[in-house]
N, C-alpha and C positions, 0 to 999 in steps of 0.2 A: 600878347595872351594875358589874359586877367588873371587875378588872384585865386580867384574860383576855380578856373580849369587847371591853372597849375595845382593846386590842393587835391581835386580830384584825379588829376592822372596820379600823384604821391597816393593817394588810397586805393587806388585801383592796382598799383604797381604792388603795394606792399601786400593787397588782398591775394597777389599772384604768388608769394612767396610765404606766408604765414599762413601755417595750416587752420583750417575754419573747423569749428568743433563740431561733433556731431548732433543729427536732430534726433528727437527722443526716441524714433524707431530704432534709429541704429545703435545709440544708447543700450537700450534695451536688449538688441541683438547682442551688442558686447558684454551686458553681465550674463545672460544668459549662456553664452560660448564659455566665460570663465568657469560660472558654477557648476557646469556640467563635466569639469576636468575631476579625474578619478581623486584627487586628493580631498576636494570638497563633497565628493559623494561618499568616500569613507568616513568622512567627520559627522555625517547626519547620524541622528539618532535612529536605531532600529525599531520595528513596532514593538520586540521586548522592552528595549529602555522606555518607551513611553508608556508602556502597559506597567511596568514598574516604578515608574514615576507617578502614575494616577494612582494606582495603591498606596503608594508611601504617604503622599498628600492627601488621601481619604484618612486614611489610620492617622495622621497627626491631627486631621482636623476633628475628630470625635471628640467628645464633651462628655465626660463623668463627672454627675454632681457638681457641674460650674467648672471644674478644672479644665482647662484644655490639654491635649496631648495625651498620651497613651498610659495611664496610672498603671500600676499593677491589677489592680481591680480589673480594670479596663480589659486587662490583655485575656486574665484568664476568663472574662466572658466571651471574648471573641473565640479562644482557643475552645472552649466548650460548646461554641455554636457549630465551629468546623468540625469535632468529634461526632456530634451530632449528625451532621450532614452526610458525614462517612459512613456512618452506620448505617444510616437510612439509605444511602446508596446501594451499601452492601447487601441489605434485606430486600432491596427493588432488583438490584441487577446481578447479585452473586459477585463472586470471585472470577476474574477474567479468566483464569485458567480451567475454572471449571466450566464456565461457559463454551470455552474453545474446545474444549474435550467434549460435550456434549453436542457441540454443533459436529464434530467429527464423527462420532457412532451416530447410527441410526439406519434409515432406510439406505439401502444397496442395490440398484437393479430390482426394485420390486421387491425387497425381501428386507423386514426391520431387523438388522444384525449389528450388536455391539460389539462384538468381537474386533479385536486389532490385528493388523496385519499380519504379526507375527503366529497369532493364533489359527487364522484364516489360511496360514500357509502349512501350516502343522496339519489341519483337517484334510486341506489338499493331498498332502504326501501319505497318511494314512488310508486314506481313501483309493489313490492310486496303489499303493502296496495292496491295496485288498482286491483289485481290478476293477475298480467302478471308476473309470476313467472319465465318465460323463460328468459324473458330482466333482472328479477332482479337477478337472479341466474349468469347471462352474467356479470353484473355490478358489483355484489359485488365480482366475481374475478375478474376483472380488481382492483378494490380496493384494493384488498390484494396483487396485482404484483406492484400498484403504492405506497402502502404504505411500501412495504419491499426497493423499490427503493430510497424512499424517505428517509428512514434510512439508506442508503447506505449498506444495506446487500446483495442484489441482485439486478439485473437489467436486462431488456431486452434492444434488439434493434430489428430492424425491421427483421422480419422472424422467430423469436422466436416463438416456438411452445407453447399453453398450456402445453403441457406434458416435454416439455425441463424446462421451467420454475418451475414446479414441481419438478422437479428431483434438479435442483440448490439449489432452497429454502430448501429442504428435507437437503441438506448438513448443512445448519444452526439451523435447526429446526427438528432432526433425530427423535424426538418422537411425529412429526406431519405427517412424510411421508404418512403415509396410508391415512390421510384427505387430503391431498395434492393433491394425485393421484385420489382421489374419487371426489374432486372437479374440477381437470382438466378433467376428465370423463364427470361430469355434464355440463361442459362448453362446451366441444366439442358437446355432443349431442344437446343442445339447439341451439349452434351458427352453425356448419356446418351440423348437421344431420334431423336439422328441427323439433325436439321434443318439445312437449309443455313443459317440465317442470313441476315441483310439489313443493309444499309448503314443503315437506320433503327435497327436494334437495335444495332447497333455503335457509330452516334453517340451513341444514347441512355448507354450505358452509358461512353462515351469523355467524355462531359460530365459525366457523375457523378462520375467519377474524379477530373477538373478541379475541379470544385465542391469535394469532399470533401479535396484535396491542400491546398486555401486556407482550408477550415472551420475554426471553434474548437469542439472537442467540447464540451457541456454538462457531463459528466460522464465518469467511468471506466467504461468497458464492461467486462463480465466477461468472462472466458475462457470459451471455448466448445469 
């Protein structure tokens, strides 16, 4: 047997016992598997970290009068610009709370009404005491809609029907779906069909309003 044959056999034997290094694709897979571990993911900077770093770098790069960094005068200028922008935003958009309140008050089933749920409920009770069950039923149904809007559970927009509102409210209060459907029917009867209404219809809507006011919604209903 030649020396070269003996050497080749030795190399083949060694290759069978010594691990061979991975190729490029296998090494890439190993690296991705390692980096996907939770400890590496937790150490990655969040989008807020990257944003804060970018703002800091930009602020430190400012140059006022040939001096790098944020001198006192530069800080004052930046603060003044921010204050002006906030004032402009306030003049254009107004306070969020005021905008939210104005969005809650407005057209309600074809009537421009800015009263709160408590005011609507009080008006309904006075009408019922006077025997005007038709208007009392309509006002109490409006109190239900305005009350859920004030609680940001569901809301109405111009053109929303009583039936559509009842379906939206039932998403948040599925146990009261039948009561909401009946209340919407009673509202349509006295509001659009000219029916006189009854004490029983008013009492059912008033009881539903009281139950919904104390109930906890199961989910956030959509705007209709």
